[in-house]
C-alpha positions in Angstrom: 75.4 -0.9 -8.3 76.0 -1.3 -12.0 79.8 -1.4 -11.4 79.3 -4.1 -8.7 77.1 -6.2 -11.1 79.8 -5.7 -13.7 82.7 -6.8 -11.5 80.8 -9.8 -10.2 79.8 -10.9 -13.7 83.4 -10.5 -14.9 84.7 -12.6 -12.1 82.1 -15.2 -12.9 83.0 -15.3 -16.6 86.7 -15.7 -15.8 85.9 -18.7 -13.6 83.6 -20.3 -16.1 86.1 -19.8 -18.9 88.7 -21.6 -16.8 86.3 -24.5 -16.5 85.2 -24.7 -20.1 84.0 -28.2 -20.9 83.2 -29.0 -17.2 79.7 -29.6 -15.9 78.8 -26.1 -15.0 75.3 -25.4 -13.6 73.1 -22.4 -14.2 69.8 -21.5 -12.7 67.5 -19.6 -10.4 67.4 -19.6 -6.6 64.3 -18.6 -4.6 64.9 -17.6 -0.9 62.4 -16.9 1.8 63.2 -16.3 5.5 63.6 -13.6 8.1 66.2 -11.6 10.0 66.9 -9.5 13.0 68.3 -6.2 11.6 69.0 -3.3 13.9 70.5 -1.2 11.1 68.4 -1.2 7.9 64.8 -0.4 7.2 62.6 -3.4 6.4 59.9 -2.1 4.1 57.4 -4.8 5.3 57.8 -4.0 9.0 56.4 -1.2 11.2 58.7 1.7 12.1 61.0 0.8 15.0 60.9 -2.9 14.2 64.4 -4.3 13.9 64.1 -6.7 11.0 61.4 -8.7 9.3 60.9 -11.0 6.4 63.6 -11.4 3.8 63.0 -12.8 0.3 64.9 -12.7 -3.0 65.2 -14.4 -6.4 68.7 -14.7 -7.7 70.6 -16.0 -10.7 73.5 -18.3 -10.1 76.3 -20.2 -11.7 78.0 -23.2 -10.2 81.4 -24.5 -11.4 83.3 -27.6 -10.3 86.2 -27.1 -7.9 87.3 -30.7 -7.5 85.7 -34.1 -6.9 82.5 -33.5 -5.1 83.2 -29.8 -4.7 81.8 -26.7 -6.5 81.9 -22.9 -6.3 78.4 -21.4 -6.3 78.2 -17.8 -7.4 74.9 -16.1 -6.4 73.7 -12.8 -8.0 70.5 -11.3 -6.4 68.0 -9.9 -8.8 64.6 -9.3 -7.3 65.3 -7.3 -4.2 67.9 -4.9 -5.7 65.6 -4.2 -8.7 62.4 -3.9 -6.6 63.9 -1.7 -3.9 65.5 0.6 -6.4 62.4 1.0 -8.5 59.8 1.2 -5.7 61.7 2.8 -2.8 64.9 4.3 -4.2 66.8 2.1 -1.9 69.7 -0.4 -2.3 69.9 -3.8 -0.7 72.3 -5.9 -2.7 74.0 -9.1 -1.3 76.0 -11.1 -3.8 77.7 -14.2 -2.3 79.9 -17.2 -3.0 79.3 -20.7 -1.5 81.9 -23.5 -1.4 79.7 -26.5 -1.8 80.7 -30.1 -0.8 78.6 -33.0 -2.2 78.4 -36.1 0.0 77.5 -38.3 -3.0 78.5 -36.5 -6.2 77.9 -39.5 -8.5 74.4 -40.3 -7.1 71.0 -38.8 -8.0 70.5 -37.7 -4.4 73.3 -36.0 -2.3 73.6 -34.0 0.9 75.2 -30.6 0.2 76.9 -28.3 2.7 79.5 -25.5 2.8 80.5 -22.0 4.0 79.0 -18.9 2.5 80.9 -15.6 2.1 79.5 -12.4 0.5 79.1 -8.7 0.7 76.0 -6.7 1.9 75.5 -3.2 0.6 72.8 -0.8 1.8 71.5 2.6 0.9 68.4 3.9 2.6 66.9 4.7 6.0 67.4 2.9 9.3 64.8 0.7 10.9 63.5 3.6 13.0 62.3 5.5 10.0 58.6 6.2 9.4 58.8 4.8 5.9 61.2 3.5 3.2 61.2 7.0 1.5 62.5 8.8 4.6 65.0 11.5 3.9 67.4 10.2 6.6 69.4 7.9 4.3 72.9 6.5 4.6 75.3 4.0 3.0 76.4 0.9 4.9 78.2 -2.3 4.1 79.4 -5.4 5.7 80.6 -9.0 5.1 78.1 -11.9 4.9 79.3 -14.9 6.9 77.1 -18.0 6.7 76.6 -21.6 5.9 74.5 -23.7 3.6 73.1 -27.2 4.1 70.7 -28.9 1.8 69.6 -31.9 -0.2 70.1 -32.0 -3.9 68.6 -34.3 -6.6 69.7 -34.6 -10.1 69.8 -37.1 -12.9 73.0 -37.2 -14.9 71.0 -38.2 -18.0 68.8 -35.1 -17.7 69.8 -31.4 -17.8 67.5 -30.3 -14.9 67.9 -30.6 -11.2 66.8 -29.2 -7.8 68.2 -28.5 -4.4 66.4 -27.6 -1.2 68.4 -26.1 1.7 68.7 -23.6 4.5 71.2 -20.8 4.9 71.8 -19.1 8.3 74.0 -16.0 8.3 75.5 -13.1 10.2 76.2 -9.6 8.8 78.1 -7.0 10.8 77.1 -3.7 9.2 78.9 -0.4 9.3 77.9 3.0 8.1 80.0 4.6 5.4 80.6 8.4 5.6 77.6 8.3 7.9 77.2 11.2 10.3 75.2 9.0 12.7 77.7 6.2 12.5 75.1 3.4 12.2 76.4 0.0 13.0 74.9 -3.3 14.1 74.6 -7.0 13.6 72.2 -8.7 11.3 71.2 -12.3 12.1 69.0 -14.2 9.7 68.3 -17.3 7.8 66.4 -18.5 4.7 64.9 -21.5 3.1 66.4 -21.9 -0.4 64.9 -23.6 -3.5 67.5 -24.0 -6.2 66.5 -24.9 -9.8 69.3 -25.5 -12.2 70.1 -26.7 -15.7 73.3 -28.3 -17.0 74.1 -27.1 -20.6 74.9 -29.9 -23.0 
């Protein structure tokens, strides 16, 4: 996971360096939702339950990509760290959103766009008795989703906020997995995005 964090961070630094002097945004995103998941173990659900609640806190950077457009890079923090420390599991889902702002020069603007990412898993499946089950496997799959929200910011102030929703699909496939786990994850989250604009 350290290598993935490193590669994602390096990509982000390259993009930011190419946009030096632009109005880059940085901040935290809080997500709370749920999902149907017939592959991975949800630590908050009973054995045999396919899915459950899904929450995360992530850091992000958003760089301009044209008039009223931006690339939003999301790096999850809470779930990867918590799962690794408490359950010796991995659930890591970095993503990139292409955002389109309906009113980029106004204080309030509708925001929407496609989401693409990568979901990585190491741990038991949803049938396991507990998150520390010995029946563990690696799995991965693409995140395909969309974002829609409402943002508010004041050009004279560095802070801002967005509230939105992100539905998504994740086809998951076992990697070197004797049981050949595979399935489709369907979920969504309510997102609260808090950002600052460096001077």
